[in-house]
C-alpha positions as CSV (number, residue, x, y, z in Angstrom):
1,M,-11.7,-20.9,-8.7
2,K,-10.1,-19.5,-11.9
3,Q,-11.7,-16.6,-13.6
4,I,-12.4,-16.7,-17.3
5,R,-11.2,-13.7,-19.2
6,N,-11.0,-12.8,-22.8
7,E,-7.6,-12.6,-24.4
8,R,-7.0,-10.2,-27.3
9,L,-3.9,-10.7,-29.4
10,S,-2.8,-8.3,-32.0
11,L,-1.8,-9.9,-35.3
12,A,1.8,-9.2,-34.4
13,E,1.4,-11.0,-31.1
14,A,-0.4,-13.9,-32.8
15,N,2.4,-14.2,-35.4
16,D,5.0,-14.1,-32.6
17,R,3.2,-16.7,-30.6
18,L,3.2,-19.1,-33.6
19,G,6.4,-18.1,-35.2
20,V,4.8,-17.1,-38.5
21,D,4.3,-13.9,-40.5
22,M,0.8,-14.0,-41.7
23,E,-1.2,-11.1,-43.1
24,P,-4.6,-9.9,-41.7
25,R,-6.7,-11.5,-44.4
26,F,-5.0,-14.8,-43.8
27,W,-5.7,-14.6,-40.1
28,E,-9.3,-13.8,-40.7
29,A,-9.6,-16.8,-43.0
30,L,-7.7,-19.1,-40.6
31,I,-9.9,-18.2,-37.7
32,G,-13.0,-18.9,-39.8
33,L,-11.5,-22.3,-40.9
34,I,-10.7,-23.3,-37.4
35,N,-14.4,-22.9,-36.8
36,Y,-14.2,-22.8,-33.0
37,P,-17.2,-20.9,-31.6
38,E,-15.4,-18.8,-29.0
39,L,-12.4,-17.9,-31.2
40,T,-13.0,-14.8,-33.3
41,F,-11.2,-12.3,-35.5
42,E,-12.1,-8.7,-35.1
43,P,-11.4,-6.8,-38.4
44,A,-11.9,-3.4,-36.8
45,T,-9.0,-3.9,-34.3
46,Q,-7.1,-6.5,-36.4
47,S,-7.0,-8.8,-33.4
48,V,-7.8,-12.4,-32.4
49,V,-10.1,-12.7,-29.4
50,F,-10.8,-15.8,-27.3
51,P,-11.5,-16.8,-23.7
52,N,-8.4,-17.9,-21.9
53,Y,-9.5,-21.5,-21.8
54,V,-9.5,-21.8,-25.6
55,P,-6.3,-23.5,-26.8
56,F,-5.6,-20.9,-29.5
57,K,-2.0,-21.8,-30.1
58,E,-2.7,-25.5,-30.5
59,L,-5.7,-24.9,-32.8
60,A,-3.9,-22.4,-35.0
61,K,-0.7,-24.5,-35.1
62,E,-2.6,-27.6,-36.2
63,W,-4.1,-25.7,-39.2
64,I,-0.8,-23.9,-40.1
65,E,1.0,-27.2,-40.1
66,G,-1.8,-28.8,-42.1
67,I,-1.5,-26.0,-44.7
68,E,2.3,-26.4,-44.9
69,S,2.1,-30.2,-45.2
70,G,-0.6,-30.1,-47.9
71,I,-3.5,-31.5,-45.7
72,Y,-5.4,-28.2,-46.3
73,D,-5.2,-26.4,-49.6
74,V,-5.8,-22.7,-48.7
75,R,-5.6,-20.3,-51.6
76,L,-6.2,-16.7,-52.4
77,C,-9.0,-15.9,-54.8
78,E,-7.5,-14.0,-57.7
79,H,-10.6,-11.8,-57.9
80,C,-11.7,-10.9,-54.4
81,S,-8.4,-11.5,-52.6
82,Q,-10.0,-13.6,-49.8
83,Y,-8.6,-17.0,-48.7
84,F,-10.4,-20.2,-49.1
85,D,-9.8,-23.9,-48.3
86,L,-10.2,-25.6,-51.6
87,N,-11.3,-28.8,-49.8
88,Q,-14.4,-26.9,-48.6
89,T,-15.0,-24.3,-51.4
90,D,-16.0,-24.6,-55.0
91,G,-14.4,-22.4,-57.6
92,I,-12.7,-22.4,-61.0
93,F,-9.1,-22.0,-62.1
94,A,-7.6,-19.7,-64.7
95,K,-5.1,-22.4,-65.4
96,P,-6.9,-25.7,-64.6
97,A,-4.1,-28.0,-65.8
98,E,-1.7,-26.4,-63.2
99,L,-4.5,-25.7,-60.6
100,E,-3.4,-22.1,-60.6
101,G,-5.3,-18.8,-60.6
102,F,-8.1,-19.9,-58.2
103,I,-11.4,-17.9,-58.4
104,C,-14.0,-18.6,-55.8
105,M,-17.5,-19.6,-56.9
106,P,-19.2,-16.3,-55.8
107,C,-16.7,-14.3,-57.9
108,A,-16.9,-16.8,-60.8
109,E,-20.7,-16.5,-60.9
110,K,-20.6,-12.7,-61.0
111,M,-18.2,-12.4,-63.9
112,S,-19.0,-12.9,-67.6
113,A,-17.1,-15.2,-69.8
114,R,-15.6,-12.1,-71.6
115,E,-14.5,-10.6,-68.3
116,F,-12.9,-13.9,-67.2
117,F,-11.1,-14.2,-70.6
118,E,-9.8,-10.6,-70.5
119,Q,-8.7,-10.7,-66.9
120,Y,-7.2,-14.2,-66.6
121,L,-6.6,-15.8,-70.0
122,T,-4.9,-13.0,-72.0
């Protein structure tokens, strides 16, 4: 009988395993987007934690390939610097015609029109 044990990967190890170079905030968002109950990101230790039966590499690779091919549109909020999947998240754009300058809805709702204008349109 096999024993189930938790694996803990540093972000450097996760990057090496997948052949990428992603920052901690991206990993945190990616783990959230994968939405697999036993797969977690620990901000305090900057590590990915999962039981050894969870196919971490396959799950992460599927999302990374989806982002690279345009299936998923993951962007950084210009205001709070968190990553969001635009297919699942509402927000606004500083440059709507170009779909650039994404601002997530929680940030957009907190800022005044004047603040938005001064920070993103001037």
